[in-house]
N, C-alpha and C positions, 0 to 999 in steps of 0.2 A: 126335356122339352116336350111335354105331352101334346101340345098343339102344333108341333112342327109337321109340315107336309110329309107324307110317309115315303115318297119316292123321289130320288134325285137322278136326273138325267145329266150325266157328266159328258160334255162334248155336244151340248144341245145346239150349238150354232152350226154344226156340220150337217151334211146331207142326211145321214142316217139318224143323227140325233133329233133333227126336226121331225122325222117320221115317227120316232118313238113318242115324242110329245104329242103328235097328232092322235096316236092311238090311245095314249093315256087319257086324253080328252074324251075319246069314244067310250072308254071304260069308266069315265067320271072319277078318275083318280087324281087327287091333288098332287102336284109335283113342283120341284125346284129345278129350273133350267139353269145349269151351272156350266161354267167354262172359264177360260183364262182371259177373256176379253169382253168387258161389259158392253161396249158399243156393238160388237159383232153379235152378241147374244140378243140384244134389243132388236137389231135389224132382222135377225133370223126368225125370232118369234113372231114378228109382224106378218111373216109369210106362211105361217102354219094355218091351214084351213080350220076355221071355226074357233080360233084361239080366243076370241072375245068371250066365249062361253066357258073357257077352262079356268080352273082354280090353280093358279101357279104364281111363282115369283121368280125373279132373275137374280142370280148370285155369281159374282166374279170370285175366283179362288186361284191361289197359286198351286202349281203342280208339285207339292211336297206331301209327304205322309202326314205331317202334323196339321198342315192347313186343310187338307182334304178330310182328315179324321174329325177336325173341328166342325167342318160343314156337315159331314155325315152323321154326327152325333145327334141322336134323337129321331133319325129317320129309320126306316125298316129295310128298304131295298135301294141299291144303286145300280142303275143301268149305264154301263160304261161304253161309249162309242169313240173313245180317243185312241187313235192308232197312228203309226204302226204299234201294235201291242207289245212286240218284243222290245220296243224302246220305252214305252210309257205304262204298260199294263200292270207290272208288279207293284208300282207305287200305289196305284188305286186299290189293289187287292190288300196290301198291307194296311192301308187306311181303313178299309172295310172291316178287317179283322180287329183293328184297334177300336173302332167305333161300335162294333157289334151289329153290322148290317149284312144282309144277303148281297151276293155279288153276281151280276149278270153282265155278259159282254157280247160283242158282235164279231169276235174274232173267228178265225178258222185255221190259222197257221199252226201246224203241228209242233214246230220248234218253239212255240210259246205255250201251247196247251199242255204238252208233256211235262216240262219243268214245273208248271203251275200245279199240276196234279201231285207231283213228287214233293214239292216244297210246302204246300198249303192245305192239302186235303184233310190231314189228321187234325190240324188246328181248327179248321172250319167245322169239322164233324164234332169235335169236343165242345165247341161253342154253340152247337145246334143251328149252324148257318149253312145255307146252300152256296156252293161255289160252282157256277155254271157258265163257263166260257162257251162260245159258239151257240148261244141262244139266238139263232139267226139262220136265214137261208145263206149258205147252201147245205150245211151239214145237218141241221136239225130237221129240215124237210126230207132229206135223203134218209135220215134215221127213222122216219115214220115207216118207209117201205122196208128198211132193214129190220125194224122191230117186229113188224107183222111176219116177216119171213122167219125170224129167230124164234117166234112163238109157236111155230109149227113143229109138231113132233118129229124127231129124227133128223132135223136139219143141223148140220155141223159146219158147213162151209158156205160163205156168202160172197158173191162178187157184186159189187155195187157200182153204179155209174150215175153221175150227175151231168146233164146237158143243160147248161145255163144260157140265159139270154140277157142282153142289156149292156149298158155302158158303165164301166167301173168308175167309182168315185175317186177323188184324190187319195183318200186313205187306203182304199183297196188297191190302187195302183202302186202306192208306196210299199204295200205289203207284198205285192206280186214281184216287184223288182228285187226285194230282199230275199224272197223265197229261192232265188237262183243259187244262193249259197247254202241252202238248208239240206240236211240229211232227212230223207223221207222213209217212213216205215209202213209195213203192212203186218198183219197178224198171221203167223204160221205156227201150227202146233202149240197154240196158246202163248206164243212169245213174239215180241216185236222183231221183225227182220228188215234189213235195209233194202229199198228198191235199188235197181241198177241206175246209176246216175246218168241223166241226159238221154234216156232211152225213149223212143217214140212208140206209142201204142195205137193201133188202128182197131176201133171197136165198131161193130155193126149194130146199129140201133133200129128199132122197128119203124120209126117215124121218118127216116131218111134213107134214100137208096144207096148213097155213098158212105163208106166207112168214115167214122168221125175220129179225127186226130186228137188223142187224149194224153193226159199225163197225171201223175199222182197228186199234183197241186198241193205240195208240202206234205202229202200223206193223208190229209183230212183228219178230223177228230174221231172218225169212226173206229179205227183200230185201237185207239186209246180208250174209248168208251167201252169196248167189248173185251179188252184185256181182262182175263179173270172171269169171263162169263161162264155160267154153269154148263152151257151147251155148245156155244159157238167156239170152234177151235181155229178156224181160218177165216180171214176177212181181208179183202182187197177193195179199195175204192179208187176210181179214176174219174177225172173231170174233163169236160170239153166245153167250148162255147158253141152252142148249137149251130151246126151247118156254117161254121165260120173258121176255116182252116187258117186264115191269115193271122188271127189273134194268137192261135196256138203256135204257129211258126215263129211269131215274135217272141213268145215266152221261151221256146226252145233256143232261140238266138240269144236271149239274155243269159241262159245257162252257159252257153259256149263263151260268150263275152266275159262273164265272170271268171271262168276257169282260165281263160287265155290272157286277160288284160287287167283283172282287178284282184284276183285271189292273193297275190303276193304283196299287196299293199298293206299299210297299217290299218288298224280298225277305224281310225279317224278319217283317213283318206277314203276308205271304202264307203263309210257313211255319207261323205260329201258327194262322191261319185254316184252312188245309188239314189240319193235324194234328188240330185240334178237330173238323173236319167228318168226317174219317175215323173218329175215335173215337166219334162219335155214330152211325155206321153199324155198326161192329164194334169192340168194345173188350174182347173176351174170347177164349177158346180154343174154336173150333168143335168139335163132336163128331166122332169118327172117322168117316170115310166108310163108307158101306154099298155094297159092290160090286154088289149087286142093284138099287140105286136110282140111284147116281151114275154114269151111263153117258154116255160122250162119243162124238162122231162127228167124224172129221177126213177131209177130202177134198181131193185135188189133181186138177184137170182140166188136162191138157196138150194144147196145140195145135201143129200145124206146118202147112206149106203144103199137105200132102196127107193128113193123118190127125190123129186125136186119141185120147187115152187118158184113163182115169180110174182112180185108185187110192183106196181107202177104208180107214181104220183105225177099227175099232170097239174101244172100250176102256172101262175102268172106273177109278174112284177116282184122280183126277188127282194129288192130293198124295201118295198112296202110290206112284204111278208115279214121281214126282219123287224120293222117297227111294230107290227101286230104281235109277233112272238114275244118281244120284250114286254109289251104291255100286258099280254095274257099271263106271262110268267110272274110279273109283278103282282097282278091281281090274285093269282093263285097263292103267292107267298103271303100277301096281306090277309088272306082267308085261312092261312095255315093249312093249305091243301097239298103241300109238298110231301112226297112219300119218303124222302131221304134227306140227309144233310151231308155235308162234305162235298167232294168233287162228284159231279153227276151231269149227265146230259139232260136236256129238257124232257125227253121221253122217259128217262129213268126217274126224274124228279116228279113228274106230273102224270105219267102214263101216256103211251103213244096214241091211244084213242082220243084222249082229251086234247092233245096237241093237234091232231088231225081235225078234230071238231072245231077248234078255234079258227083254223084256216078255212074250213068248209063253210062255217057260219058267215064269213065275209066274202065267200065266193072266190077265194084265192087258190083252192086246191081240190082235186078229186082223186081218190084212190081207186084202183082197180086191181083185181087179182087175175093175172093173165093165165096162170097155170095152177 
């Protein structure tokens, strides 16, 4: 199908899906807005800024490998925003492999990213296709700082921290509640090691006088991306909601609740309880982010035997960044600008300087070297 639109946004009716469509329009990339409900897709597309100038079509599709592969056939890139990814992600990946398309998604949960790497990386590499989960804030933006630190001579250990701002979407909230049962890993001596379960971490960050209550946030994608790195031997990443202890206390409460009240139930019962719990927290569409209000801070501190460095990324509007990063990555793939195939981070696939430039060009991020 040589005339098929080259990019498919699967989950286009959701909050993040709409943002991906918005930035594909900015890049002037024709796309298919796909999802499981035609009416919801049509309503959602009407709300995308400037959509009247976009080259797109709407397609309803069942969430099965065969149905999705049929839709993907003839396209080049799939941007997947249908979560929670531990429930729905592998079906889309299998369909991409069957149809021969690159795969991007907006996930961040380590308990999805790690199995995806193990199961699918070799097949995508053999097919010359990119498999890039977490092409999104928060991990891709934090990786910019980490990548700059890792590029410095003699740095072997990195401690990274993400201080995010904003209101989680429905999908993000469903992911957060499910993360309460996940094993989380960091990188130590080039091997993945488990974090202590349910432990609180107080981190002092330069923008706030009070320590920030933080947690591994499923471990983040960073330790998985840097496993096997030629230089980095140790890497830990922590996350907090900037100057908002109440959200972090709620997440720690979810971990305790899962261990005490949910862990001994069947898988079906757990899914029902966690879904209902997530909906009680967020069951609607959050308002569009305000770039003057929703400000993020990402930091990577690198150490070596004789020196240390620190890079910081100041940014705004995390979900808008995600939409932009997806469109940027799709544009790079359409231009055959990816450096690698198989499983990779956006920085590994396109270069951390190029990823930073994409955010800087739209005024979403600024990098500084503190040390």
